[in-house]
Structures are given as C-alpha cells and as structure tokens.
N, C-alpha and C positions, 0 to 999 in steps of 0.2 A: 512532863506528861501527867494529866490529872489521873487520878486512881478512880476505877469504875466504881468504888466503894468506900464507905469511910473505915470500915472492919473487914479484917480477913474473914472469909467465908468458903467452907469446904463442903462439896456436895459429893456423899460416898453412895454409890449404889452398888450393891452385892448381889451376885448371882451365883447359883449352885452350878459349880461344874461337873454336873451330871445331868442326864435327862429329866425333865418334868413327867411324872408318870400319871396318865389320864385318871386313875382311880384315887390320887390325892385331892383332885378336883371336885370328885364325886363325894369324897369325905368331907369334905368342906361345904359341902352344899351349893356349889356354884350352879351345879344344873342337875337333872334328873337322868338315870340310867338310858332312859330311852332317847334322850336328846343328845348323849353321848354316842349312843349308835348311830344316829342320823350322821353325826359328823364323821364317825369312824367309816362310814359307807360313803361319805361325800371325798373324803381323802383319800381312800381307796382307789376310787374311779378318777382320780385327778380333778375334781371340780375346783374351780377359780374362786376362790374365798377372800372376802374383805372382813376383818374382825375392826369393829369400831367401838370406841369408849372413851371415857374422861381419863384424867390423871389418876392413876395409881388402881386402876379398876383391873388390871391384870391381862392385859392385853397380849403382852409378849409371854406371859406365862401360859395363856391358853394355846396361843400359837406353838410354843414350845411341846405342849403336851400334845397336840393334834400331829406333829409331825411323826410321832411313834407309830401312827396308822400308815404311813406311807408305805408301800411296798419296797422289801428290803435289796431289791436289785435295782431300784431305781437310782439314778445319778440325781444328787441333790445338790444345788448351787444356792448357798446364801449370799445375801447381799444386805448389809447391815451397817448402821453409823451410830454408835459403836456396836460390835459383836456383843450380842448378849445370849443369842438362841444357842442352846447347846443339844447336838445332835450327834449321838455316839455311833457313827457307824463308817465304814471305811470308804463308802460312796459319797461321802458329803465334801463339798468343797467350799471354803468362804473367801468372800470377797469383801473387804472392809473398805468404807469411804474413810478421806484423810482430809483434813481441812488444810488451808494454806498455811504454810511455814510463815511466821512473822518476820518481817524484814526481806523476804526472798520473792523473786518472781515467779518460784514455782507456782502452778496452778493448782487448785484444789482437786481432789479425786472425789467426785459427787457419787450419791446414789444413782443417779442417771448414767454415769461412766460405768458403774458397776452392772448395772441392768444390761447395757450395750455389750460390755466384755462378756457377760455371763453367755448370752446368745450364742456365741462362739464355742461354747464349752459343751454342747449338746446335752442340755439339761433335760433331765424328765420331769422336774418339777422345780419351780424357783419360789425361795423363801425370803421374803423382804422385810426387813425391819420397818418401823414405824415410816411412812411416806409423809414428809413434810413439806414439801414445795410442790409446785404443778409441774416443772420440768421431770421431776422424779417420777410423777403421776403420770404422765405423758409417755415415758419411755417403758415403764411397766405395762401400761394399758396396750401399747402398741405391741409389746412382746406377748400379752394375753390374748391378742385378738388374731395373732399368726400362728394359733394352734398349740400354744404353749400353755401349761398349766402351772398354776401358782397360789400362793396366799400372802396376804400382808396385813398390816395393821393402820389405824388412822384415827386421828384423835376427833371424836365428835360423840354429842352425847345422846343423838337418836339417830334411825337410820336415814330419816328425811335431812337432817342435819348434816350427816357423813354426805350425802349426794350434793347439797347445796355447797358445803365448804369444798369439797373436790372441784366443782365447777368453778368455785370462785378462784381457786389460787391455780387452776389452770388458764382460765381466763388473765389472771393478773401476770403468771410468770411464763406461760408460752403462747398469750394471744389467741385461745381458743373461744370461740363463743358458746355461750351458756347452752343453747341447743345441741350443738355440737358436743360440748361436753358431756351433757347428759346422756346420748347416744352412745358415746364412746363407753361410758360406765356400764351402760345396759349390755354393750357387745362385748366387755371385757371381764365383767363380774357375773358369777352364777349365783353366789350365796353370799348374803350379809349376816353375821353373827354382831348382835348389839350386847354389848356386857356394860354394867353399871355396879352401882354400890346399894344395897338396901339392907336396912336394919344392921349396918357396919359390916356386911357380909358381901363379898363380891358375888354376884349372880350373872348368869346369863338372861338379858330382858327379854331377846327376841332372836330367832333364828326365821330368817326370811328367803325366799327364792327372788331373784332378781329378774322382772319381766323383760321380755326382749325388747318390747314396744314401749315407747313414751306414752303417758296418759296424760291429755292436756300439757303436754311438753315438759313433764317431770319425770323423774325417774318413779317406777311404781313397782312396790314389793309386795310380795304375795306369802304372809306368814305361814310357817307350820309349826314353831311354838312360842306361844307368847306369855311370859311371866303376870301372874295375877297380882296387881298391886295391893290387894287387900288381903292377901292371905298371912298368917301369921310367921313370925321369924323362926319359930321352932320347926314349922311345917311348912315349906314354900311349896307353891303349887303353880305349873306351868299347864295351860292348856293347849291342848293340840288342834290346830286349825287347818292343815294341810299335809302335803307328803314332800319329800325331796324329788325335786326333777331331775 
C-alpha cells in the first residue's frame, strides 16, 4: 500500500478543558460589548444560529463562548466530530461522530446520525460542530425546522458564500435543488454570524438576521452589525444597521 505522503506529519489541535468565557473574546477585540449583548439575547431566547468563517478564524471558540448564555436549566445536546466544545454543566450530553474502522464492515457513525439520535433525547438546544457535508446539513435543518433550537458552524468567508456552499453540498450529497436548499436555509436559520481575520486579529465581520423570504431566489441577509473595513487595528469599529428579530 502506497503511503499517503513522503514524510510523517502530525497535526495536533489543543483545546482548553474548560469553558471559553465571553469576556475573553471582548478583551481580544473580537467584537464590541453591544454585539456580545445581542448574541447573549439571541442565545437566551433559543435563536437558531449559524456561525460562518474561514480556517482558524475562531468559529468553535465563539460557539463555545456563546454556550455560556444558554439557560442553565436547558438540556443541551452537543453533536461533534471530534468533540471540541467544552460546556461545564450537568445538563449537557455529548454525541461524537466515529469514522469507519479500517478493515471492518462497521459503518461510520456520522454527524447526521448524531443529530437524528439527539432528537430522541428531548433537547432544549442543539450544539453542532462544523457541518461539512450536505447530509449533515439536511439532518440539522430538518431538526431546526421542527421547533428545535440550535447553533452550528460552517466554513465560508462571507454570508453569501455560506448560503451558496450550503446549497451546493446539499445538492451534491442529498440531491436537494438549489431553490429548495435556499428556502430550507431561510426556514432553519434565524441569525448568521460571520467571522474573519483582520489585522491578524479574529473579528466578527457581521451579524445578520436571515430573512424568511428569498430575494430573487437567493438567501437574503439583514445586517445588524457590520465591521468597518477601514477602521484602524487599534480601534475596530462596527456599524449598527438593524435590530435582532
């Protein structure tokens, strides 16, 4: 069997075994305190949130911090691949995906399987690690469209790209037509948080409501806050453009 590469390579990702505190993100300039307050209100009322961002922008870190705002009496079910989010509460249940064992006929346990099983656990809030394929997206969106609340992350560099890529993977992996995929995104997601890196600092680039109606067949975003690209690194500025729905 040919080796996958010429040289050994190890990728190690270390995560804090303790909750990420929201104030840490404020201290690092990821967003303003007013924006954090909007996200706190969204989490407390069970808003369905999609966090979008590129590689190493802090998607998982932000989601971990926001979990602190969930009501303490809520039953939270995390579905991850692998487990990365630390929520220190007795009401948290973790479901972790598992790849197929090499050389066996045992089928993999996927994120989609985890979402389906989580629905039987009477969750008050679903926390899903990064959605990477259309089947997982379909399972998650079906859950969110049946009265459940939750949040997840997705790899994309802008809100529009997030919608396009979600529609693409849902079409490729689950056979969903683009128009139907876009409408499903509108029905399943209330708020999109876009993050990126500016001046070598992780920033929230935009917080937007997701319109429940398509515009010219596309998902339409109604911005609440938007990062001013011309603001200096030492004094980041976000323009307020709307209110949380």
